[in-house]
C-alpha positions in Angstrom: 109.4 159.8 30.2 107.1 162.2 28.3 107.2 165.9 27.8 104.6 166.5 30.6 106.8 164.5 33.1 109.9 166.6 32.0 107.9 169.8 32.6 106.8 168.7 36.0 110.4 167.9 37.1 111.7 171.2 35.7 109.1 173.1 37.7 110.2 171.7 41.0 112.2 174.0 43.3 115.9 173.4 42.9 117.0 175.0 46.2 116.5 172.4 48.9 113.5 173.2 51.1 115.4 173.8 54.3 117.6 176.4 52.6 114.5 178.1 50.9 112.7 178.2 54.2 115.7 179.7 56.0 116.0 182.3 53.2 112.3 183.3 53.6 112.7 183.6 57.4 115.8 185.8 57.0 114.0 188.0 54.4 111.2 188.8 56.9 113.7 190.7 59.0 114.6 193.2 56.2 112.8 195.5 53.8 111.8 193.0 51.1 112.6 195.1 48.1 113.3 193.3 44.9 117.0 192.4 44.4 118.6 193.8 41.3 122.0 192.5 40.0 124.8 193.5 37.7 126.1 191.3 35.0 129.1 190.3 37.0 126.9 189.5 40.1 124.6 187.3 37.9 127.5 185.3 36.5 128.8 184.8 40.0 125.4 183.6 41.3 125.1 181.3 38.3 128.6 179.8 39.0 127.7 179.4 42.7 124.5 177.5 41.9 126.4 175.2 39.6 129.6 174.6 41.5 128.4 174.8 45.2 124.8 173.9 45.1 125.4 171.2 42.5 122.7 172.1 39.9 124.2 171.3 36.5 124.3 174.1 34.0 122.3 172.2 31.5 119.5 171.7 34.0 119.4 175.5 34.6 119.2 175.9 30.8 116.3 173.6 30.5 114.4 175.6 33.1 115.3 178.8 31.4 114.2 177.5 28.0 110.9 176.3 29.4 110.3 179.7 31.0 110.8 181.5 27.7 108.7 179.1 25.6 105.8 179.3 28.1 106.1 183.1 28.3 105.7 183.3 24.5 102.7 181.1 24.6 101.1 183.0 27.5 101.7 186.2 25.6 100.0 184.7 22.5 103.1 185.4 20.3 102.5 184.2 16.7 104.5 181.0 16.6 103.6 180.0 13.1 107.3 180.2 12.2 110.1 181.1 14.6 113.7 182.1 14.1 116.1 181.8 17.0 119.2 183.9 16.7 122.1 182.6 18.8 125.5 183.7 19.8 128.4 181.4 20.7 128.0 181.6 24.5 125.6 180.3 27.0 122.9 182.8 26.0 123.0 181.1 22.6 122.8 177.7 24.2 119.6 178.9 26.0 118.4 179.8 22.5 119.1 176.4 21.0 117.2 174.7 24.0 114.3 177.1 23.4 114.2 176.1 19.7 114.2 172.4 20.6 111.3 172.8 23.0 109.3 174.7 20.4 110.2 172.1 17.7 109.1 169.2 20.0 105.8 171.1 20.6 105.1 171.0 16.8 106.1 174.5 15.9 108.2 175.4 12.8 111.6 176.6 14.1 114.9 177.6 12.5 118.1 178.2 14.4 120.8 180.6 13.1 124.1 180.6 14.9 125.9 183.9 14.4 128.8 183.1 16.7 132.1 181.6 15.7 132.2 177.9 16.5 135.7 178.3 17.8 134.2 180.3 20.7 131.4 177.9 21.5 131.1 177.1 25.2 130.8 173.5 26.3 127.1 174.0 27.0 126.6 175.5 23.5 128.3 172.5 21.9 126.1 170.1 23.9 122.9 171.9 23.1 123.7 171.9 19.4 124.4 168.2 19.6 121.1 167.5 21.4 119.2 169.8 18.9 120.6 167.8 16.0 119.6 164.5 17.6 116.0 165.8 17.7 116.1 166.9 14.1 116.2 170.6 14.9 116.7 172.9 11.8 119.9 174.9 11.7 120.2 177.5 8.9 123.0 179.8 7.7 120.9 182.2 5.8 117.3 183.5 6.4 114.8 186.1 5.3 113.3 187.9 8.3 110.0 188.6 6.6 109.3 184.8 6.6 109.2 184.6 10.4 106.4 185.6 12.7 108.5 185.6 15.9 112.2 186.0 16.5 114.0 184.8 19.7 117.0 187.0 20.5 119.6 184.7 22.2 122.7 186.5 20.7 124.3 188.2 23.7 123.7 187.7 27.4 124.7 189.7 30.5 128.4 189.4 29.8 128.5 191.8 26.8 131.0 194.6 27.4 132.2 195.6 24.0 130.6 197.6 21.1 128.7 195.3 18.8 130.2 195.1 15.3 130.6 192.9 12.2 128.0 190.3 11.4 126.3 190.8 14.7 125.8 194.4 14.0 124.5 193.7 10.5 121.9 191.3 11.7 120.8 193.4 14.7 120.5 196.5 12.5 118.3 194.6 10.0 115.9 193.8 12.9 114.9 197.5 13.1 112.6 196.9 10.1 111.2 193.6 11.4 107.4 193.7 11.9 106.9 190.5 13.9 107.3 189.9 17.6 110.7 189.6 19.3 111.4 188.0 22.7 114.8 188.6 24.3 116.5 185.9 26.4 117.6 187.4 29.8 118.4 190.8 28.3 118.1 192.4 24.8 121.3 191.9 22.9 123.4 195.0 22.7 122.2 196.4 26.1 124.8 196.8 28.9 123.5 194.7 31.8 124.9 197.2 34.4 123.8 200.6 33.0 121.2 200.0 30.2 123.5 201.7 27.7 123.3 200.7 24.1 126.7 199.2 23.0 126.7 200.2 19.4 123.3 198.8 18.5 120.5 197.0 20.4 117.5 194.8 19.7 114.1 196.2 20.5 112.2 193.4 22.2 108.5 193.1 22.8 109.1 190.8 25.7 112.2 190.0 27.8 112.3 186.9 30.0 115.1 187.5 32.5 116.3 184.8 34.9 116.5 184.7 38.7 117.0 188.4 39.2 116.2 191.5 37.2 119.3 193.0 35.7 120.2 196.7 36.4 120.4 197.3 32.6 116.6 196.5 32.4 115.9 199.2 34.9 118.0 202.1 33.5 117.2 203.9 30.2 117.6 203.4 27.4 117.8 199.6 28.2 114.4 199.8 29.9 112.9 201.0 26.6 114.5 198.2 24.6 113.2 195.4 27.0 109.5 195.8 26.4 107.5 193.8 28.9 109.9 192.2 31.5 109.1 188.9 33.1 111.3 187.4 35.8 111.6 183.6 35.8 112.7 181.6 38.8 115.0 178.9 37.4 116.7 177.8 40.6 119.4 180.4 41.1 119.4 181.9 44.5 121.8 184.1 46.5 122.2 182.5 50.0 123.6 185.8 51.3 120.9 188.0 49.9 119.3 188.7 53.3 122.6 189.7 54.8 123.8 191.8 51.8 124.0 195.4 53.1 125.6 196.7 49.9 123.2 195.1 47.3 121.0 196.8 44.7 117.3 196.9 45.2 114.2 198.2 43.5 111.2 199.6 45.4 107.9 198.6 43.9 104.2 198.9 44.8 104.1 195.7 47.0 106.9 197.2 49.1 104.9 200.3 50.0 104.5 200.3 53.8 103.0 203.2 55.8 103.4 203.8 59.5 100.0 203.6 61.2 98.6 206.8 62.5 97.6 207.0 66.1 93.9 207.3 66.6 94.4 209.5 69.7 97.2 211.6 68.1 97.2 215.3 67.7 98.9 217.7 65.3 102.2 217.5 67.1 102.1 213.7 67.0 102.3 213.6 63.3 105.5 215.6 62.8 106.6 219.2 63.0 108.5 220.6 60.0 110.7 223.6 59.6 111.0 224.4 55.8 113.6 227.0 54.8 112.6 227.8 51.3 111.6 230.6 48.9 113.2 233.9 48.1 112.1 237.1 46.4 110.3 236.0 43.2 110.5 232.3 44.2 107.4 231.9 46.3 106.2 228.9 44.3 109.0 226.6 45.3 108.3 227.1 49.0 104.5 226.7 48.5 104.8 223.5 46.5 107.3 222.0 48.9 105.3 223.0 52.0 102.0 221.8 50.5 103.5 218.4 49.6 104.8 218.1 53.2 101.3 218.6 54.6 99.6 216.4 52.0 102.0 213.6 52.9 100.7 213.6 56.5 102.7 216.0 58.5 100.9 217.7 61.4 102.5 221.2 61.5 104.6 223.3 59.2 106.7 226.5 59.6 108.1 228.0 56.5 111.1 230.3 56.8 111.1 232.5 53.8 111.8 236.0 52.5 109.6 238.8 53.9 108.6 239.6 50.3 106.6 236.4 50.2 104.5 237.1 53.3 101.4 238.4 51.5 101.5 235.6 49.0 101.1 232.9 51.7 97.6 234.1 52.4 96.6 231.2 50.1 98.3 228.7 52.4 96.7 229.4 55.9 97.8 226.0 57.2 101.5 227.1 57.2 103.1 229.2 59.9 105.6 231.7 58.7 109.1 232.9 59.8 110.2 235.7 57.5 113.5 237.5 57.1 115.2 240.4 55.4 118.8 240.9 54.4 119.7 242.4 57.8 117.8 239.9 60.0 119.8 238.1 62.7 119.8 234.4 61.6 120.3 233.1 65.1 117.2 235.0 66.4 115.3 233.8 63.4 116.1 230.1 63.5 117.0 229.1 67.0 113.5 228.4 68.3 112.3 227.0 65.0 115.1 224.4 64.9 114.4 223.4 68.5 110.6 223.0 67.8 110.9 221.0 64.6 111.1 217.2 64.2 112.7 217.5 60.8 114.2 220.3 58.6 114.2 221.0 54.9 116.2 223.6 53.2 116.8 224.8 49.6 113.8 225.0 47.3 113.8 228.5 45.8 116.2 229.7 48.5 118.5 231.5 46.1 122.2 231.9 46.5 122.4 235.2 48.3 124.7 235.8 51.3 121.7 235.6 53.5 120.8 232.2 52.0 124.3 231.0 52.7 124.1 232.1 56.3 120.8 230.3 56.7 122.4 227.0 55.5 125.6 227.5 57.6 123.5 228.1 60.8 121.4 224.9 60.2 124.5 222.8 59.6 126.2 224.1 62.7 123.3 224.4 65.2 120.9 221.5 64.4 120.9 217.8 64.9 117.5 217.2 63.4 117.0 215.0 60.3 117.7 217.3 57.4 116.8 217.4 53.7 119.0 219.6 51.4 117.8 220.4 47.9 118.1 222.8 45.0 119.9 226.0 46.0 120.9 224.4 49.3 123.0 222.0 47.3 124.5 224.7 45.2 125.5 226.6 48.4 127.2 223.5 49.7 129.9 223.6 47.0 133.2 224.3 48.8 131.6 223.7 52.2 131.5 219.9 52.3 133.3 219.8 55.6 130.4 221.4 57.3 128.1 218.8 55.7 130.2 215.9 56.9 130.4 217.4 60.3 126.6 217.7 60.7 125.4 215.9 63.9 122.2 214.6 62.4 121.2 212.5 59.4 121.1 214.2 56.0 119.3 213.4 52.7 120.7 215.1 49.6 118.5 215.3 46.5 120.6 216.5 43.5 119.6 216.2 39.9 122.6 215.3 37.8 123.5 219.0 37.1 123.5 219.8 40.8 125.5 216.6 41.5 128.1 217.7 39.0 128.4 221.1 40.6 128.7 219.5 44.1 131.1 216.7 43.3 132.7 217.5 39.9 131.3 214.3 38.4 129.7 215.0 35.1 126.2 213.6 34.2 127.8 211.6 31.4 130.3 210.1 33.9 127.6 209.2 36.4 125.5 207.5 33.7 128.4 205.2 32.9 128.6 203.9 36.4 125.4 205.1 38.3 125.3 202.4 41.0 128.9 202.4 42.2 129.2 206.2 42.0 126.1 206.8 44.0 127.1 204.3 46.7 130.6 205.8 46.8 129.4 209.4 46.9 126.9 208.7 49.6 129.7 207.3 51.8 132.0 210.2 51.0 129.3 212.8 51.7 128.1 211.0 54.9 124.5 211.3 53.6 121.7 209.4 52.1 122.1 210.5 48.4 119.2 210.7 46.0 120.5 211.1 42.4 117.5 212.2 40.4 117.2 211.1 36.8 114.8 209.2 34.6 115.7 206.3 36.9 116.5 207.8 40.3 119.2 206.0 42.3 119.4 206.2 46.1 122.6 205.5 48.0 121.7 204.5 51.5 123.5 204.8 54.8 124.1 201.1 54.8 126.0 201.1 51.5 123.2 199.6 49.4 121.5 201.2 46.4 117.9 201.5 45.5 116.6 202.1 41.9 113.2 203.7 41.7 111.0 202.2 39.1 108.0 204.6 39.5 107.5 207.9 37.7 107.4 209.1 34.1 108.7 211.9 31.8 105.6 214.0 32.5 107.3 214.8 35.9 110.0 216.7 34.1 108.2 219.9 35.0 109.1 223.0 37.1 108.6 222.4 40.8 108.6 218.6 40.7 111.8 218.5 42.8 110.3 220.9 45.3 107.4 218.5 45.8 109.9 215.6 46.4 111.6 217.7 49.1 108.3 218.3 50.9 107.5 214.6 50.8 110.9 213.6 52.2 110.9 216.0 55.1 107.4 215.1 56.0 108.3 211.4 56.2 111.3 212.2 58.4 109.2 214.3 60.7 106.7 211.4 61.0 109.4 209.1 62.3 110.6 207.2 59.2 114.2 206.3 59.2 116.3 208.2 56.7 116.9 205.3 54.3 113.3 204.3 54.5 112.1 207.9 54.0 114.3 208.3 51.0 113.2 205.1 49.3 109.5 205.4 50.1 109.5 209.2 49.4 111.0 208.8 45.9 108.7 205.9 45.1 105.6 207.8 46.4 106.6 210.9 44.3 106.9 208.8 41.2 103.7 206.8 41.9 101.8 210.1 42.3 103.2 211.2 38.9 102.1 208.0 37.3 98.6 208.4 38.7 98.5 212.0 37.4 99.7 210.9 34.0 96.9 208.3 33.9 94.2 210.8 34.7 95.3 214.0 33.0 98.2 213.0 30.7 101.9 213.6 30.8 101.9 216.8 28.7 99.4 218.5 31.0 101.0 217.5 34.3 102.1 220.2 36.7 103.9 219.9 40.0 100.7 220.8 41.8 99.1 217.7 40.2 101.8 215.5 41.8 101.0 217.0 45.2 97.3 216.3 44.6 97.8 212.7 43.6 100.2 212.1 46.4 97.2 212.4 48.7 95.3 210.0 46.5 98.1 207.4 46.6 98.2 207.6 50.4 94.5 207.3 50.7 94.4 204.2 48.6 97.3 202.6 50.4 95.9 203.4 53.8 92.6 201.7 52.8 94.4 198.7 51.4 96.5 198.4 54.6 93.4 198.5 56.8 91.7 195.8 54.7 94.8 193.6 54.8 95.0 194.1 58.6 91.4 193.1 59.0 92.0 189.9 56.9 95.1 189.0 58.9 93.2 189.6 62.1 
């Protein structure tokens, strides 16, 4: 049997066709976002495939090795001379298999095993034996400058301790390496769950990850260490994926789905919003949030704001106004507006005055409409969480990590150590859809799952960006999107608009108003794409 025959066999689906077909059918009934896994989940899926589905570990390794070697060739990595750095576990065994495949393809390859042979897994021992049978070169010492490409197969997803000793010495030396580096599954030194650097990490140009993307490849700084990420299907599947209500997912461009607008609709058809925002000196927050709501497709908008802002809203004639002063009766002000609205947003630029507190208290006790609480609304919630939990409608909370800390007592550092579980737990405790805003925003849904947003960039770290997100979210709610759907889609749309703004005007020059502008551009493009796809399917 030749190499071509081996490749053909290895490319065949390893999950029997009936099960794969069933999996696809089941997936059609759910939002098909990309599944993300932790290190522990990946190890469990690997074990399930081997022990229950009956696919030998060495077969999975052959597929993984083939995926990495082909990815390097496709990326035109300089393979004149390759060094494969291996640990003692199965990630190292993958590395030995990769080296063997490159060797059999005629490339000059050396393997250096950094791990202690007393800790070799059975698969590692077998791969070394096979490699030696094929005349693979194993070296104890090496000079990095002699190699054009390095394969990082030192640590896999199971790393949980700080890197030290010989591992640290070698990994630190790679910081001055000028060639290309490909990481096997995840860059060594990166926590598979949080993206944290465990002492030191390897900066890869390309990471080939297997079966599912790991959470540590999504969160920073791990995302920065990974370089380009390619996901390889090697035959590991989760048979319960379509039923998993508490999994981790990532929303990407292909998951973008807009509700169709009715050709015979009117302004009331497309959602009516009551936005309680802005105080004296904080007109901008209310303006940005309201404009974002209208640009996202809402039909009508009432902004409840301080009387001092009335004259400033002459630049926003599309918005109706409800204004108040310190002695205004809140019930008279809000009763009809809450009854009229399809969705409510509160918080941007609201301030923390006693009148602001009364506005929030009245909404929580007299409304059942879908509600978004942001900014000062979140700060006013501290000490009043019982009122939040008793709210009769659905709630989306949008704290950045500072606001989350004030609301829950969990510090930003503590959240970063366990972002997924903490977000899911807090969403349940707060009886809300929870959007924890950071460089990688995490959404805790009402079903107990988590969504990691992969759109957006650091140019969006600008005043008013969060106000824009609030407007987008409340607009989607008013148009009829379910809270979980509105939260995931809204955060993605916000980030995608920021990405388009960065592409056209640059990150440094980006303003919150640019995000509003490009939100409309994103919606226009996706609507046109949806129409073309519908015509093709028809």
